[in-house]
C-alpha positions, 0 to 999 in steps of 0.5 A: 500500500502506498504512503498516500493511501496509508495517511488517509486511513484511520481506525473505526475506534478513533474519536471524531475529534482525533479524526478531525485533527487528522483530516485537518492535517491532510491536503485532501480532506477525506479519510477511509475508516477501517475495522480491526481487520483493516477492511474499509468500513466507509469514508468520512469527508469534511462535509460529514464533520460539518453535519456532525457539528450541526447535529450536535454530535459529541466529538468524543464519539467514535468516528464510526458513528458518522462514517458514510458506509454507503460509499462509492468505490471501484474494483481493480477490474473497473474500466476507465469508462466506468470510472469516468462515469462515476465521477460524472454522476457524482460531482462532489466525489473527488476520490475513488477507493479501489477495493479488493477483498474489502481492503483498499489497494489504490486510490483514483483522484479526479484531478489525475483522471486525465493523466496516466492511471495506474496500470493495475487498475486500467489495462490498455487494450493495445489491439488495432481497430479497423474503421471501414470508411470506403463506402459511398455514403449513398444514404446520406446523399446529398451531403456526401457529394461534398464530404466523405461520410466519415468527415460529416460533423456531429457537433464540433467533430467528424463522426470518425474522430468521435469513434476513434476517441471512444477507442482511445479511452481504452488505450488504443492508438493503432488505427487502420482506415479503409478508404476509396472515394474522397480518401484524400480528404480523410488523409488530409484531415489526419495529416496533423493529428496527434502523432502518438496515434498510428494511422494506416490506410487500406486503399480500395481501387474498386468497391469491396463491400462492407468487409472486403477491404480486410483482404488488403491487411497484411496477415503477418502483422496481425497477431492479436484480436482486432476490432472492426467498426463501421464509420457511421456507428457510435457505440456506448459500451465497455470495450474491455468487457466485450473483449473479455467476453470475446476471449472467454467464449473462444469466439472467432467473431463477436458481433455487438448488437443492440436490443431494439423494440418495434411495434407495428402500428396496424393490425397484422393478419395471419392467413392459411394456404387458402387465403382464409383469416386465421387470426389478426394481431392488433399492433403486435410488438417485437423485440430483436437484436440488430447488428450495430456494425461493431465486431471483435475478430480473431486474425483467422477471420482474414482467411475467409475474406476473398481477395479483390472481391466485393464482399459483405459482412453477411456473406462472411457470417454465413460462411462462418456459420456454414463452417461451424465457426464460433460466433459470439453476440454481445448485446447493448441497449437500444440507447447505447447505439447511434447510427449516423448513416442516415440524414435524419439520424445526424441531428438525433446523434448531435442531440444524444451526444450533447445529452451525455450519451457517452455517459449513460451506458 
């Protein structure tokens, strides 16, 4: 345990007065109250002391009497995404204890959140991401007559940068972008980008479909799982959890899907082979899992992609099923997926992101 944590620990048998003296000597006004077995009982801040004084609590009482036992903490396996969300939802919290087996093993400070976080808490994924950006963007015509779809703005950033920023939160800095029409504009945008981020390009001479550009990847240089993302889909999910799911299930491909709910606004007729009505369902409701366009893949997937061929993701999936390969399905909620591939979704995407979409997983 480091000395920074040690100085913030105090026994539950200590008096409120002694604890207040200790707290007063600390730059950061909080203490973690521990039981006899050194397990954390709760946390006390300067605000708790103010309330104790207002309520005329005796300062001779044990500190346990005013300890906040319903305190917020994280585990060593908590992702950066989860930690940032906790700080976002709790503006008064400036410190997050990292608890394992009831004992504090580390401490995350709000002011240091954007700095390097202890690798025992946050492990960067360190896997490459392929962003499929070679399509024509016909669903967004006429906007894509001017800009390539990946550079269409959502708020003050192009959608491709929003997607990349989400991955960078998980320590990913290796990107491969497939390009075709207007690819020079995409290259130009990233010419002066953060030089700590590696960006390579897969240049399609001909349209290669939704997944065919993967055939341009040098198989010898991919020796780990990798992520494939559409350039028009923004997913609010914990990528570390998805990767763990992918690995633990021994999947060759994991599809990230979104739970969708659909209500047909009409009466639906069911008929027999003679055209007779069997029954009519009034405004039936259906739940289904929709493909979001985000995938976690093993390098062996590249063996299934034919070279220089227009090849779509559904063809790949059908091929994997036919060959009895292991495919995983990782569901996220409906509101965890933004598809900006249609004009009427761009404004919706802007509003969702402005309304803390990225903090409502």
